[in-house]
N, C-alpha and C positions, 0 to 999 in steps of 0.2 A: 774850561774845555781843554782837552789835550791838543798838542800840536799835531798837525797832519802833514803828510808829505805825498808827493805824486809818485806812483809806481807804474812802470811800463811793463806790460806783459804781451806776449804774442799768442794769438789764438787763430785757429782756422776760421776763415770768414763765416762759414755756415754755422760753426759752433757758436761764435759770438752772436750772430743774428738770432739763432734759435734760443740761446740763453737769455738774451735781452727780452725776447717775447715772453718766455716763461716767467722771468723775474718781474716783468711788467704786470703780468697777471696776478702776481703776489703783492703788487703794490710797491715794488722797489726797483732800483736800477742795478746794473751789473756791479758798480762800485760797492753798493750796500751789501749785495750778495757775497762778494769777495771778503768784505769786512766781517760778515757773519761767519763765513767759513773759517777765517783766520782766528777769530775770537774763540770759536768752538774748538778748534784744534788745540789752541793754547789751554783751554779749560780741561780738555781730556788728555792732553799730552800725547796725542796721536792724530792721525787723519780720522775725522769723525764719521767714517763710513767704511764698509768693506770694499777692498779692491781685489778683483779676481778676473781671471780669464775664463769665460764660459766653456772653452775647449776642455778644461780640466774638471768640469762639473761631474758629479757622480753619474748623472743621467747620460751625459755624452760618453764618458769613459766606459760605462756598461754597454752602450750601443756599439762602441768600437770593439770591445772585447767579444761581443756576440758576432759581429761581422768577421773578425779575425778567426774565431772558432768555426764559423760557417765556411769560410774560405779554406781553412786547413782541413776540414772534414770532407771537402769536395761538394758541399751543398750549393755553393756558388763559385763562380770563377772570378778571377781578377777583372776580366773583361766586363762582367756584369756589374762589378763595383764601380767601374768608371763611367757607367751610363748615367 
């Protein structure tokens, strides 16, 4: 068996608690989940999932463009946008 070491990480309390509940439902603890993540990242040579900001999603950007176009054409006013 390979040698193991302890690693300390900081997590938001709610994130930790919710993650522990989720991983428990999968039959594992947080340590096992972190190990799975690290091993998969090493296998793939990258973070094994997509990281993105939903603000920049195509759907949200299209909505923003429509809102800007409506405001510029006078269909809505800035005051209405802030409601």
